N, C-alpha and C positions, 0 to 999 in steps of 0.2 A: 468582476473578472470571471470569465468562463472557466479558465484553468483552475482557479481556486475552488469553484463549485464542483468541478470534476474531481479534484483532489479530495474534497470532503466526502463526496459520494463514494470514491474509491476506498477511503478509510472505513466507511460503513460496510462496504462489501468485504474488505479484508477482515474486519471484526467478525462478520458472519462466517467467513471461511475458517477463521481461527476457532470459533465456537464449534463448527461442524467437525473439525479435526480433533479438537480436545474431547468431544463426546463420542468419537469413533464412528461417526456417521459417514465420513468419507476417508479415503486412504491418504497417506502423505503425498503420493504421486499425483492423485487427483487434485488435492489442495494446491499443489505446486503449479499444476496446469491452469487451474481456475484463477490463480493469483497473478499471472503474468501481466495482464493489461492493467488491473488496479494498481499494481506496484509501479508501473511506468507512469501512470497518472499521478499517483501520490508523490513520486520523486520529482515530477515536473512542477507540481504545486509547491513543493518544498524549495525547489530551486528559485522560483519567483519570490517567495518570501525571504529567503536568505540573501538574495541580491538586493532586495529593498533595504535590508538591515546591514548590508556590508559584510556578510559572512560568506565563506566558501560553501557552495552547494554540495550536499552529500546525498547519494542515492540510498535507498532502503533495499536491503536484500530480503529474500523470503525467510531465511533462517533467523535474521535479527528481528523481523516483525513478529514471527510466531513464538518468540520466547515469552 
């Protein structure tokens, strides 16, 4: 499934953004701007998997992922 591959790539991108933010290489605002598309892709992938298993899909927010 193409959506699941995109979600996996988005997770890797978000991990990279999180690393850059934690090491102060980018600002919080810049990290938030970079994370918009990967968060949408990750949420779409999670929705596909949750529907397959009969759960309610939940979206991921920037603040919750960066914790």
